[in-house]
LUMNUGU-403315 format. One record per atom (N, C-alpha, C): residue in three letters; y negated, x, z negated. Coordinates in steps of 0.2 Angstrom, whole numbers, plus 2048, in hexadecimal, padded with zeros to 3 digits. Each point is the difference from the previous one (the first is absolute). Example, Ala and Ser with C-alpha at 12.3 -4.5 7.8 and 13.67 -1.06 7.14 Angstrom:
! residues 2
ala81C8427D9;ala7FA7FC800;ala7FA804800;ser7FB7FE804;ser7FA8047FF;ser7FB7FC7FD;
! end
This chain:
! residues 497
met5A44580F3;met7F97FF7FD;met7FA802804;asn7FA7FD7FF;asn7FB802803;asn7FF807800;thr7FC802805;thr7FE809800;thr7FA8007FC;arg8008067FB;arg7FA8007FC;arg7FD807803;ala7F97FF801;ala7FC805803;ala7FB8047FB;val800806800;val7FD8037FB;val7FB806804;ala7FB8027FD;ala7FD806804;ala8008077FC;ala803805802;ala7FF8067FD;ala7FB804801;val7FC8027FC;val7FA805802;val8038077FE;asp801806805;asp8028057FE;asp7FA805803;leu7FE8057FB;leu7FA804802;leu8038077FF;gly800803805;gly8028077FF;gly7FA806802;ala8008067FE;ala7FB805800;ala7FE7FF807;glu803800805;glu7FD800807;glu7FF7FA803;ser8037FB7FE;ser7FF7F9804;ser8027FA7FC;gly7FE7FA801;gly8017FA7FC;gly8047FC806;arg8047FB7FD;arg8037FB803;arg8007F97FB;val8007FB803;val8017F97FD;val8067FE804;met8068007FD;met8077FC804;met8017F97FD;leu8027FC805;leu8027F97FD;leu808801801;ala8037FE7FA;ala8077FF7FE;ala8027F9800;arg8057FF804;arg8037F9800;arg8068007FD;phe8027FD7FC;phe8087FF7FC;phe8027FA802;asp808800802;asp8037FA802;asp8047FF7FB;gly8028037FA;gly8057FF7FC;gly8058057FF;ser801804805;ser804806801;ser7FD806803;ala7FB800804;ala7FC806803;ala7F97FF801;ile7FE806800;ile7F87FF801;ile7FE804807;thr7FB7FD804;thr7FE802805;thr7F98027FF;leu7FF806803;leu7F7802800;leu7FC802805;glu7FC7FD800;glu7FB800806;glu7F98027FE;glu7FD804804;glu7FA8047FE;glu7FA7FB802;ala7FC8007FB;ala7FB7FB800;ala7FA804802;his7FF8057FD;his7FA804802;his8018087FE;arg7FE804802;arg8008077FF;arg7F9804801;phe7FE8047FB;phe7FA803801;phe8018077FD;pro7FC804802;pro7FF8067FD;pro7FC8027F9;asn8048047FB;asn7FB8017FA;asn7FC807801;arg7FA7FF801;arg7FB805801;arg7FC8027FA;pro8028057FC;pro7FC8027FA;pro7FA804803;val7FB8007FC;val7F9802800;val7FE8077FB;arg7FE805804;arg7FC8067FC;arg7F87FE7FF;val7FE8017F9;val7FA7FF7FE;val7FE8067FC;arg7FC804802;arg7FC8057FB;arg8078047FE;gly803802804;gly8068057FE;gly8077FD7FC;his7FF7F87FF;his8067FE7FD;his8037FB805;phe8067FD7FE;phe8047FD805;phe8027F97FE;phe7FF7FA802;phe8007FB7FE;phe8037FA804;trp8057FB7FD;trp8037FB804;trp7FA7FB801;asp8017FE807;asp7FB7FA802;asp8037F97FE;val8017FF7FA;val8027F97FE;val7FE7FA802;leu7FB7FF801;leu7FC7FB803;leu8027FE807;asp801807804;asp8027FE807;asp8077FD800;leu8048027FB;leu8077FF7FF;leu8017F97FE;trp7FC7FE7FC;trp7FE7F97FD;trp8017FB807;arg7F9803804;arg7FF7FB806;arg8067FF804;glu803805801;glu806801804;glu8077FC7FD;val8008007FA;val8057FD7FC;val7FF7F8800;gln7FA7FF802;gln7FE7F7800;gln8027FE806;ala7FF804805;ala7FF7FF807;ala8087FF802;gly8048057FD;gly8077FF801;gly8047FB7FC;leu7FD7FD7FB;leu8037FB7FD;leu7FE7F9803;arg7FA800804;arg7FE7F9803;arg805801806;arg801806803;arg805800806;arg8077FE7FD;ala8048027FB;ala8058007FE;ala8007F77FF;lys7FB7FD7FC;lys8007F87FF;lys8007FD807;ser7FC802805;ser8017FD807;ser8067FF803;met8048067FF;met807801803;met8057FC7FD;ala7FF7FF7F8;ala8077FD7FD;ala7FE7FA7FF;gly7F87FC801;gly7FF7FA7FE;gly7FF7FF7F8;thr8058037FC;thr7FF7FE7F9;thr8038077FC;leu7FC8047FC;leu8028057FC;leu8027FE7F9;ala8068027FE;ala8028007F9;ala7FC8047FB;ser7FF806803;ser7FD8057FB;ser7FE806804;val7FD8047FC;val7FE807803;val7FF8057FA;gly802806802;gly8008067FC;gly7FF805804;val7FE8067FB;val7FD806803;val8038077FC;asp802804805;asp8018067FE;asp7FC805803;thr8018057FC;thr7FB807803;thr8038067FF;trp7FD806801;trp8018067FD;trp7FF8007F9;gly8038057FD;gly7FF8017F8;gly7FA8047FF;val7FF8017F8;val7FB8047FD;val7F97FF800;asp7FE7FD806;asp7F97FF800;asp7FC7F97FD;tyr7FA8007FE;tyr7FF7FB7FC;tyr7F97FE800;ala7FE7FA7FF;ala7F87FE800;ala7FE7FE7F9;leu7F98017FF;leu7FD7FD7F9;leu7FD7FA803;val8007FA7FB;val7FE7FA801;val7FC7FD7FB;asp7FC7FB802;asp7FC7FC7F9;asp8057FB7FF;glu7FD7FB7FB;glu8047FA7FF;glu8027FD805;gln7FC7FF805;gln8007FB806;gln805804804;gly803805800;gly804805805;gly7FC803805;leu7F98017FF;leu7FD802805;leu7FF8087FF;leu800805806;leu801806800;leu7F98047FB;val8038057FB;val7FA8037FD;val802807802;gly7FD802807;gly801806804;gly8057FF805;gln801806804;gln8047FF806;gln8078047FD;pro8057FC802;pro8078047FF;pro800807804;thr8038047FB;thr800808802;thr808801803;his800803806;his807802803;his8038057FD;tyr807801800;tyr8048047FB;tyr7FF807802;arg7FE801807;arg800806803;arg7F98037FF;asp7FB7FD7FC;asp7FA8027FE;asp8018087FC;gln7FC8037FF;gln8018067FD;gln7FE8007F9;arg7FD7FA7FD;arg7FF7FF7F9;arg8048027FB;thr807801802;thr8058017FC;thr8038077FF;val7FC804805;val802808800;val7FF8037F8;gly8058017FE;gly8028057F9;gly8027FB7FA;met7FE7F9802;met8017FC7FB;met8088007FC;leu805800805;leu8078007FE;leu8008067FA;lys7FE805802;lys8028077FB;lys7FC7FE7FB;gln7F97FD800;gln7FE7FF7FB;gln8037FC7F9;leu8027FA805;leu8047FB7FB;leu8078037FD;glu803804804;glu8078027FE;glu7FE8067F9;ser7FA803801;ser7FE8057FA;ser7FE7FC7FA;ser7FB7F9801;ser7FE7FD7FA;ser8067FB7FD;ile8037FD805;ile8057FB7FC;ile808803801;gly801804804;gly806803801;gly8057FC806;arg803804803;arg8047FE805;arg8067FC7FE;gln8038037FC;gln8077FC7FC;gln7FD7FA7FD;ile7FA7FF7FC;ile7FF7F97FE;ile7FE7FB805;ile7FD802806;ile7FE7FD805;ile8077FC804;tyr804804801;tyr8067FF804;tyr8057FC7FB;ser8018027FA;ser8057FD7FD;ser7FC7F87FF;thr7FB8007FF;thr7FD7F97FF;thr8017FC807;thr7FE803806;thr7FF7FC806;thr806801804;gly803805801;gly805802804;gly7FE7FF807;ile7F9802801;ile7FD801808;ile7FE807801;gln801801806;gln7FF806803;gln7FA8037FF;phe7FF807801;phe7F88027FF;phe7FD801806;leu7FC7FB802;leu7FC801807;leu7F98007FE;pro7FC804803;pro7F78017FF;pro7FF7F9802;ile8047FC804;ile7FD7F9802;ile8007FB7FB;asn8048017FC;asn8027FA7FB;asn7FA7FD7FC;thr8007FA7FF;thr7FA7FB7FD;thr7FE8057FA;leu8058037FC;leu7FE8037FA;leu7FA806801;tyr802804804;tyr7FB805802;tyr7F97FE803;gln8027FA804;gln7F97FD804;gln7FC7FE7FA;leu8037FC7FB;leu7FC7FE7FA;leu7FC8057FB;ala805805800;ala7FD8057FB;ala7FA802806;ala7FF802805;ala7FB803803;ala7FB7FB801;his8017F9801;his7FB7FB7FF;his7FC8007FA;ala8048007FA;ala7FD8017FB;ala7FA8067FD;lys804804803;lys7FB806800;lys7FA800804;ala8017FE806;ala7FA800805;ala7FC7FA7FF;gln8037FA7FE;gln7FD7F9800;gln8017FC7FA;pro8008027FA;pro8017FD7FB;pro7FD7F87FF;ala7F8801803;ala7FD7F97FF;ala8037FB804;gln803802807;gln8037FA803;gln8077FE7FD;leu8028047FE;leu8077FC7FC;leu7FD7FB7F9;gln7FB8037FC;gln7FE7FC7FB;gln7FD7F9803;ala7FD800806;ala7FD7FA803;ala8057FB803;ala806802801;ala8057FC804;ala8057FC7FA;his8017FA802;his8047FC7FD;his808800800;his801803807;his8098017FF;his801806806;leu804803800;leu804805805;leu8057FC804;leu7FE7FF805;leu8077FC805;leu801805805;leu808801800;leu803804806;leu7FE7FD807;met801803804;met7FD7FE808;met8047F8800;pro8077FF801;pro8027FA801;pro7FF7FA7FB;asp7FD8037F9;asp7FF7FB7FA;asp7F87FE802;leu7FC804803;leu7FB7FF803;leu7FF7FA805;leu804801804;leu8027FB805;leu8017F97FE;his8058007FB;his8047FA7FD;his7FA7FD7FC;cys7FB8047FD;cys7FB7FD7FD;cys7FB7FC804;trp7FF802806;trp7FB7FE805;trp8047FA803;leu806800800;leu8047F9801;leu8007FA7FC;ser8018027F9;ser8027FC7FB;ser7FB7FF7FB;ser7FB8067FF;ser7FC8017F9;ser8038037FB;glu8078017FF;glu8058047FB;glu7FD807801;his8018027F8;his7FF8087FF;his8078027FD;val804802804;val8068037FC;val803807804;ala8058047FC;ala802807804;ala8087FE802;glu8027FF806;glu8077FF802;glu8048067FE;phe8068007FD;phe8048047FD;phe801806805;thr8037FE805;thr804807805;thr7F9803801;asn7FA7FE802;asn7FB805801;asn7FD8027FA;ala7FF7FD7FA;ala7FD8047FA;ala8048067FE;thr8077FF802;thr8048077FD;thr7FE806805;thr7FD7FF805;thr7FF807804;thr7F98037FD;thr7FD7FC7FC;thr7F88037FC;thr8038057FE;gln8058027FB;gln8028047FC;gln7FD7FF7F8;leu7FF7F9801;leu7FC7FD7F9;leu8057FB7FC;val8067FE803;val8057FC7FE;val8048047FD;asp8027FC7F9;asp8058047FC;asp8087FD803;ala803804802;ala8077FF804;ala8047FB7FB;his7FF8027F9;his8057FD7FC;his7FF7F87FE;thr7F97FE801;thr7FE7FA7FC;thr7FD7FC808;gly7FF803805;gly7FD7FC806;gly7F87FE7FF;gln7FD8047FB;gln7FA7FD7FF;gln7FC8067FF;trp7F8800800;trp7FC806802;trp8018047FA;ala800808800;ala8018057FC;ala7F98007FC;pro7FE7FE7FA;pro7FA8007FC;pro7FF8077FF;ala8048047FE;ala7FE808800;ala7FE804805;leu8037FE806;leu7FD803806;leu7FA7FE803;val7FF7F97FF;val7FA7FC801;val7FA8037FC;ala8008017FB;ala7FC8047F9;ala7FE807803;ala807804802;ala7FE807802;ala7FB800806;ile8007FC804;ile7FC801806;ile7F87FD7FE;gly7FF7FD7FB;gly7FA7FC7FE;gly7FF7F9803;leu8057FD802;leu8007FA805;leu8007FB7F9;pro7FA7FC801;pro8017F97FC;pro8067FC801;glu8038007FB;glu8077FB801;glu7FF7F8802;arg7FA7FF800;arg7FD7F9802;arg8017FF807;leu7FF805803;leu7FF800808;leu8087FE803;leu8068017FC;leu8067FF803;leu8027F9800;pro8017FC804;pro8027FA800;pro8097FF7FE;pro8017FA7FF;pro8088007FD;pro804801806;ile8058047FF;ile806801803;ile8037FA802;val8037FE807;val8047F9801;val805804805;gln8067FC800;gln805802805;gln7FF7FD806;pro804804806;pro7FF7FC807;pro8057F9800;gly7FD7FD804;gly8037F9800;gly7FC7FC7FB;thr7FB8017FE;thr7FB7FB7FC;thr7FD7FE804;ile7FF7F77FF;ile7FC7FC804;ile7F88027FB;leu7FB802804;leu7F98007FD;leu7FC7FB801;gly8027FA804;gly7FD7FA801;gly7FE7FF807;pro7FC7F9801;pro7FE7FF807;pro7FA806802;leu7FF7FF806;leu7FA803803;leu7F97FE7FE;leu7FC804800;leu7F97FD7FE;leu7FE7FC804;pro7FC7FA7FD;pro7FD7FB806;pro7FC802805;glu7FE806800;glu7FC803807;glu804802803;leu806802801;leu805802803;leu8057FB803;ala8017FB7FC;ala8057F97FF;ala7FE7FC808;gly7FA800801;gly7FD7FB806;gly804803806;asp7FF806801;asp803803806;asp807800800;leu8048037FA;leu807802800;leu8047FA7FC;gly7FE7FB7FD;gly8047FC7FD;gly7FF7FE7F8;ala7FF7FA7FD;ala7FF8007FA;ala8078027FB;gly8067FF803;gly8058017FD;gly804806800;val7FB807803;val803805801;val7FF8037F9;gln8068047FE;gln8018037FA;gln7FF807801;val7FD8047FD;val7FF8077FF;val8058037FA;val805803804;val8068047FD;val7FF8077FF;leu8028037FC;leu8018087FF;leu808802803;pro7FF803806;pro807803801;pro8018077FC;ala803804802;ala8008077FD;ala7FA804805;thr7FB8007FC;thr7F9801804;thr7FE807801;his8058067FE;his801805802;his804800807;asp7FD802805;asp803800807;asp807803800;thr8028067FC;thr8068037FF;thr8057FB7FD;gly7FD7FC7FB;gly8047FB7FC;gly8027FA805;ser7FC7FE804;ser8027FA805;ser805804805;ala7FF805803;ala804803804;ala8078017FD;val8018037FA;val8078007FD;val8027FA7FF;ala7FC7FB7FE;ala8037F97FF;ala8037FD806;gly7FD802806;gly8027FE807;gly806802803;ile8038057FD;ile804805803;ile8077FB801;pro803801806;pro8067FA802;pro8068047FC;val8028007F9;val8048047FE;val8057FB7FB;ala8017FA801;ala8047FB7FC;ala8068037FE;arg8008017F9;arg8078027FD;arg803806803;gln7FC805802;gln802806803;gln7FF8057FB;lys8058057FE;lys7FF8047FC;lys7FE808803;asn7FD8047FB;asn7FE806801;asn7FC802806;trp7FB7FC801;trp7FB801804;trp7FB8037FE;ala7FB803805;ala7F98037FF;ala7FD7FD805;tyr7F98027FF;tyr7FA7FD804;tyr7FB806802;ser7FD7FF805;ser7F9803802;ser7FC7FB803;ser7FA7FE7FC;ser7FC7FC803;ser7FB804803;ser800800806;ser7FE805805;ser7F87FE804;gly7FB8037FF;gly7FA7FE803;gly7FB8057FF;thr7FA7FF7FE;thr7FB8057FE;thr8038057FC;trp8047FD7F9;trp8038047FD;trp8087FD7FF;ser804806800;ser8077FE7FE;ser8018007F9;leu8047FA7FE;leu8017FF7FA;leu8098007FF;val8038067FE;val806801801;val8047FF7F8;gly8057FC801;gly8027FF7F9;gly8077FC7FF;leu8017FE7FA;leu8057FA7FF;leu7FC7FA7FC;glu8057FB800;glu7FF7FA7FB;glu8058017FB;leu7FD8007FA;leu8048017F9;leu7FE7F97FC;ala8057FF7FC;ala8007FB7FA;ala7FC8017FB;his7FD8067FF;his7FC8027FA;his7FD806802;pro7FA8027FD;pro7FC807800;pro8058057FE;leu7FF804804;leu8038077FF;leu7FC8077FD;ile7FF7FF7FB;ile7FA8057FE;ile8048067FC;thr7FE805802;thr8048087FE;thr7FC805802;asp8028057FC;asp7FD807802;asp800803806;glu8067FF803;glu802802806;glu7FC7FC805;gly7FF7F97FF;gly7FC7FC804;gly7F9801801;met7FD8037FA;met7FA801800;met7FF809803;arg805803800;arg7FE806803;arg8017FF807;ser8047FB802;ser8007FF809;ser7FC7FA802;asn7FA7FE7FB;asn7FD7FD802;asn8017F9803;phe8057FD7FD;phe8017FA802;phe7FE7FA7FD;thr7FF7FA803;thr7FC7FB7FD;thr8047FA7FF;asn7FF7FB7FA;asn8037FA7FF;asn7FC7FA800;glu7FE7FD806;glu7FC7FB802;glu8037F97FE;gly7FC7FD7FE;gly8047F87FF;gly8037FC806;gly8047FC800;gly8037FE805;gly8007F77FF;ile8037FC805;ile8017FA7FF;ile8067FF7FC;phe8017FB7FC;phe8057FD7FD;phe8028067FA;gly7FC8037FD;gly8018067FB;gly803805803;thr800803805;thr802805805;thr7FC8057FF;thr801807800;thr7FC805801;thr801805806;arg7F9801803;arg800803806;arg8008097FE;phe807802800;phe7FF8087FE;phe800804807;leu7FA803800;leu7FD802807;leu7FC807800;lys7FF803805;lys7FB805801;lys7FD7FF806;asn7FA801800;asn7FA800806;asn801806805;val8017FF807;val800804804;val7FB7FE803;met7FC806804;met7F97FF803;met7FF7FB805;gly806801804;gly8017FA805;gly7FD800806;leu8007FB805;leu7FD801806;leu7F8801801;trp7FC8007F8;trp7FA802801;trp7FF807804;leu8058047FF;leu7FE807802;leu7FF7FF80A;leu8067FB801;leu7FE800808;leu7FB7FB802;gln7FE7FC7FC;gln7FB7FB801;gln7F9804800;ser7FF8047FA;ser7FA804801;ser7FF804805;cys806803804;cys800806804;cys7FE7FB806;gln8027FB801;gln7FF7FB806;gln7F87FF800;arg7FE7FE7FB;arg7F87FE7FF;arg7FC807802;ser8028067FE;ser7FC805801;ser801803809;trp8057FE802;trp801801808;trp7FC7FB803;glu8007F97FD;glu7FC7FB804;glu7F98027FF;ala7FE8037FB;ala7F98017FE;ala7FC805805;ala806806802;ala7FF805805;ala8027FD807;gly7FF7FA801;gly8017FE807;gly808800803;his8048017FC;his806801802;his8057FC7FC;pro8017F9801;pro8057FB7FD;pro806801802;his8057FF7FB;his807801802;his8037FB7FC;pro8027FA803;pro8037FA7FD;pro8068017FD;ile8037FD7FC;ile8068037FC;ile806800804;ala8027FA804;ala806801804;ala801805805;pro7FB801804;pro801807806;pro8008077FA;leu7FD8007FB;leu8008057FD;leu8048037FE;leu8067FB7FB;leu8068007FE;leu806802806;glu7FF7FD804;glu804801807;glu7FF809801;met7FA801801;met7FE806801;met8038067FA;ala7FF7FD7FB;ala8038047FB;ala8068017FF;ala8057FC802;ala807801801;ala802805804;ala7FC801804;ala802806805;ala7FD8077FD;glu7FD8017FC;glu7FE8067FD;glu8068027FC;pro7FF808800;pro8058047FD;pro8007FD7F7;ala8078007FF;ala8017FE7F9;ala7FF8057FC;phe7FE7FD7F9;phe7FC8057FB;phe7FD806801;ala7FB7FF805;ala7FC807801;ala7FC8027FB;ala7FD7FB7FC;ala7FC8027FA;ala8017FA7FC;leu8008017F9;leu8027FC7FC;leu7FA7FF7F9;phe7FF7FC7FD;phe7FA7FF7FB;phe8027FC7FA;asp7FC8007FA;asp8017FB7FB;asp7FB7FB800;pro8037FA803;pro7FB7FA800;pro7FC7FE7FB;asp8048027FA;asp7FC7FD7F9;asp7FA8067FD;asp800804804;asp7FB8057FF;asp7F97FD7FE;pro7FD8017FB;pro7F97FC7FE;pro7FB800806;gly800807803;gly7FA800806;gly8017FB804;phe8067FC801;phe8007FB805;phe7FE7F97FE;leu7FF7FF7FA;leu7FE7FA7FD;leu7FA7FE803;ala7FA803801;ala7FA7FE804;ala7FC806803;pro803803805;pro7FC805803;pro7FC7FE805;glu7FA805801;glu7FB7FE804;glu8037FF808;asp805804801;asp804800807;asp808801800;met8037FC800;met8078007FF;met804806804;pro7FF800807;pro803805803;pro7FE8077FE;thr7F98027FE;thr7FF8067FD;thr8028027FA;ala8017FB7FD;ala8048017F8;ala807801802;ile8037FC803;ile808803802;ile800807803;ala7FD801804;ala7FF807803;ala7FF8067FC;ala7FB7FE7FC;ala7FF8057FA;ala8068017FB;trp8037FA7FE;trp8058017FC;trp806805802;leu8017FF809;leu806803802;leu7FE808801;val7FA802801;val7FE807800;val8008037F9;glu7FE7FB7FB;glu8008037FB;glu8088027FD;his8047FC803;his8078017FD;his803803807;arg7FD805804;arg803804803;arg8057FE806;gln7FD7FA803;gln8027FC806;gln7FB7FF806;glu8037FF806;glu7FC7FF805;glu7FD7F97FF;pro7FA7FE802;pro7FE7FA800;pro8017FC806;tyr8017F97FE;tyr8017FD807;tyr7FB801805;arg8027FF807;arg7FC801805;arg7FE7FA803;ser8047FA800;ser7FD7FB804;ser8027F87FA;pro7FD7FB803;pro8017FB7FC;pro8077FE7FF;ala804800806;ala8077FF7FF;ala8038047FB;ala7FF807800;ala8038067FB;ala7FD7FB7F9;phe7FA7FF7FF;phe7FE7FE7F9;phe8047FA7FD;ala8027FC806;ala8037FA7FE;ala8078027FE;arg803803803;arg8078037FE;arg8008037FB;gly7FC8057FE;gly8008047FA;gly7FE7FA7FA;ile7FC7FC801;ile7FE7FB7FA;ile8067FC7FF;cys8037FC805;cys8067FC7FF;cys8078057FD;glu801805802;glu8058057FD;glu7FF8027F9;ser7F98027FE;ser7FF8017F9;ser8017F97FB;leu7FC7FA803;leu8027FA7FC;leu8087FE7FF;val803801805;val8087FF7FF;val8038057FB;leu7FE806801;leu8038057FA;leu7FD7FF7FA;arg7FA7FD7FF;arg7FE7FF7F9;arg8027F97FE;ser8017FC804;ser8047F87FE;ser8078027FF;arg804804803;arg8068027FE;arg8028047F9;gln7FA8037FF;gln8008047F9;gln7FF7FB7FB;val7FA7FB801;val7FF7FA7FB;val8077FD7FF;leu8037FE805;leu8067FB800;leu8058037FB;arg802806803;arg8048037FB;arg7FF8027F9;thr7F98007FE;thr7FE8027F8;thr8017F97FD;ala7FE7FB804;ala8007F87FD;ala8078007FE;ala805802804;ala8077FC800;ala8038057FA;arg7FD8077FF;arg8038047FB;arg7FE7FE7F9;leu7FA7FE800;leu7FC7FD7F9;leu8037F97FE;ala8017FD805;ala8037FA7FE;ala8087FF7FF;gly802806802;gly8078017FF;gly8047FA805;gln7FE800806;gln8047FB804;gln7FF803808;ser8067FE803;ser800802806;ser7FB7FC805;val7FF802806;val7FC7FC804;val803800806;glu8037FA803;glu8037FF806;glu7FC7FD807;val7FB7FE7FD;val7FC7FD807;val7F98017FE;leu7FB801805;leu7FA8007FF;leu7FC7FA805;his7FD7FC7FC;his7FC7FB804;his7F9803800;val7FE801806;val7F7801803;val7FE7FA801;val7FA7FE7FD;val7FD7FA802;val7F8802801;gly7FD7FB802;gly7FA801802;gly7FD803806;gly7FB803802;gly7FD802807;gly805806802;gly8028047FB;gly805805802;gly8067FF803;ser8037F97FF;ser8067FE802;ser8017FF807;gln7F9801803;gln800800807;gln800807805;asn8008047FB;asn800807802;asn808802801;ala8017FE806;ala808803800;ala802807800;leu7FD804802;leu801808801;leu8008017F7;met7FB7FF7FC;met8018017F9;met8057FD7FC;asn8027FB803;asn8067FB7FC;asn806804802;gln802802806;gln807803802;gln7FF8077FD;trp7FB8037FF;trp8008077FC;trp8037FF7F9;leu7FC7FB7FD;leu8027FE7F9;leu8077FF7FF;ala8037FD806;ala8067FE7FE;ala805808801;asp7FD803804;asp804806802;asp7FF8057F9;ala7FA8017FE;ala7FE8047FA;ala8037FE7F9;ala8017F9800;ala8037FE7F8;ala8077FF802;gly802800806;gly8087FF801;gly8017F87FE;ile7FD7FB801;ile8007FA7FE;ile7FE7FC805;pro8037F9800;pro7FC7FA806;pro7F98007FD;val7FC7FF805;val7FA7FF7FF;val7FE7F8803;val7FF7FB7FC;val7FF7F8803;val7F9800800;ala7FD7FF805;ala7F8800802;ala7FE7F8802;gly7FB7FF7FC;gly7FD7F8801;gly8027FB7FA;pro7FC7FC800;pro7FA7FE805;pro7FA8047FE;ala7FB801805;ala7FA802800;ala7FD7FC7FC;glu8007FB800;glu7FC7FC7FA;glu8047FE7FA;thr8028047FC;thr8047FF7FA;thr7FB7FE7FC;thr7FB8037FF;thr7FA7FE7FB;thr7FF7F9800;ala7FD7FD806;ala7FF7FA801;ala8067FC7FE;met806801801;met8057FC7FD;met8028007FB;gly7FE8057FB;gly8028017F9;gly7FA7FC7FC;asn7FB800804;asn7FA7FC7FD;asn8027F8801;ala8027FF805;ala8027F9802;ala8057FD7FB;leu8068047FE;leu8047FF7FD;leu7FE7FE7F9;met7FC8047FD;met7FE7FF7F9;met7FC7FA800;gln7FD7FF805;gln7FC7F9800;gln8047F97FF;leu806802804;leu8067FA800;leu8028007FA;val8018057FC;val8038007F9;val7FA7FB7FC;ala7FA803800;ala7FB7FB7FB;ala8017FA803;leu8017FE806;leu8007F8802;leu8077FD7FF;gly8068037FD;gly8057FE7FF;gly8057FF805;glu7FE803805;glu804800805;glu806806800;leu7FF8047FC;leu8068067FE;leu7FF8017FA;ala8068037FC;ala8008007F9;ala8028067FD;thr804804804;thr8038077FE;thr7FF805805;leu8018067FE;leu800806804;leu804800805;asp8077FF7FF;asp8057FE805;asp7FF7FB805;glu7FD7FB7FE;glu7FD7F9804;glu7FA804806;leu7FC8037FC;leu7FA804804;leu802804805;arg8078057FE;arg802805805;arg8047FD805;glu8047FB7FF;glu8037FB805;glu7FC7FE806;val7FA7FE7FF;val7FB7FE804;val7FE805803;ala7FF8067FD;ala7FD806804;ala805801805;val8058007FE;val806802806;val8017FC805;ser7FF7FA7FE;ser8007FA806;ser7FB800805;ser7FA8037FD;ser7FA801804;ser7FF805804;ser8038067FF;ser800806803;ser805802805;thr7FE804805;thr806803805;thr7FE808800;pro8008037FC;pro7FF808800;pro806803804;his7FE807801;his803805805;his8038047FB;thr807802801;thr8028067FD;thr801806805;phe7FD8067FC;phe801805803;phe8068057FD;glu805800803;glu8078057FC;glu7FF806801;pro8018047FA;pro7FF808801;pro804804805;arg7FE805803;arg804804804;arg8018067FC;leu8078007FD;leu8028057FB;leu7FE806803;ala801802806;ala800806803;ala7F88037FF;glu7FC7FC7FF;glu7F98027FF;glu7FE8027F9;glu8037FD7FB;glu8008017F9;glu7FF8087FE;ala804804802;ala7FE8067FF;ala7FA803802;arg7FE7FE806;arg7F9802803;arg7FB7FE7FA;trp8007FB7FE;trp7FB7FF7FB;trp8018027FA;glu8068027FF;glu8028037F9;glu7FC807801;glu800803806;glu7FE807800;glu7F8800801;ala7FD7FA803;ala7F98017FF;ala7FE7FE7FA;ala8027FC7FC;ala7FF7FE7F9;ala8008077FB;ala805804801;ala7FF8067FD;ala7FC806802;arg7FE7FF807;arg7FA803802;arg7FA7FF7FD;leu7FF7FA800;leu7F97FD7FE;leu7FF8027F8;ala8067FF7FC;ala8008027F9;ala7FF8087FE;gln802803805;gln7FF808800;gln7F9801801;ile7FD7FC805;ile7F9802802;ile7FC7FE7FA;thr8007FA7FD;thr7FB7FF7FB;thr8048047FA;ala8058047FE;ala8018027FC;ala7FD8077FF;asp801803806;asp7FC806801;asp7F9801800;phe7FE7FB802;phe7F87FE7FF;phe7FE8007F9;ala8047FB7FB;ala7FE7FF7F9;ala8018087FC;gln804804803;gln8008067FC;gln7FB806802;lys7FA7FD805;lys7FC805802;lys7FB8027F9;
! end
């Protein structure tokens, strides 16, 4: 058969890329068309996404992909979750989209838990409680700028905004909509009681549609450059949804995943939501997946910790590129100091090295003395947290885990991947790094009629990937067990003060 070419636009919190995906009937080859930084901006104490700059870069990437391919069949966009834009009837911005790390949501989680009830929110949505969730962002928005909400025609999540600018359609793609904590997990539709409870006009919420939906052709203003026959397709628009879609696990059982990048999303793919009191106490989330699956997972702070340290060191005139830094970290003493990477103080500190050092001192440990020591401590602490989340997910779901798939940028961190295998006592299969773009492209192919089932999709993912397996060194597992017990004791002792 003829090769089909699609463009997968993948926007992360740190960078974006446009990937050209060519499908020959059995496998996909990915080629980078354009990569660019995602540079949020601060204005008068608030933190915003520069979405117009992202739109310019996306268009440049699509033009490059078209030049490389000759003809594109479709284009689809995935991004990070929870953030949104307000638009008028034409899809033009009503205000600038706010970054999820902005401080406007401080205190909103506790306020809504008190007014609505934690049990009601979780039993309705099955979504973990994070202050960054759209639910709390919108509650803060309604409190601070109610007139802006009233003036808007629709609320569009970030990938839906870009799809609107590509096709003019106003929709909410399902996998990303579920991360808002405003979707009823039992119906797959917006939860009207929660919408009303935060004072959000229900008319702002567009219809929810499933991944694999064709929105229509590109707008005429774009078709001149990119081709009149190019279709705009909804992949799993939440980047973790696309990442999990692209994992090479055809017919494999008892697997778990860590979508590792700025955040690490650690969990399982389930056939149905798992909404229980214990799941609520453990703060696990049930996000929508492709083909009716559920992403049962928990957020771990991820490589944001190390990325933020690198930015601080670079600003001070001492840059530390990741590869040599990890090489030096491997030579540092093991488990010198450990911390909880999910402490709320690490969400958006002014200076990450200072915040980590303060946590260590507060918990009666010596702070790290060098960038290499910071890197080792961050990686060890993330491994311990991922190990804990993985074991809790398996226990809650009542199933064993025999292999862990690490995908995304973190799949290239060989040091952490070996440590994960050692700590969890199971093989870690790392890669591909661009699994999100792979999953994005696969769902476009479903929409185009090239693939029809989840099994077919995953067979193509396997045929298109050459991951690397890290086998557990069983002699190391006891050391990680001891380190986990030590960190648990440190946090327990502090909590009892």
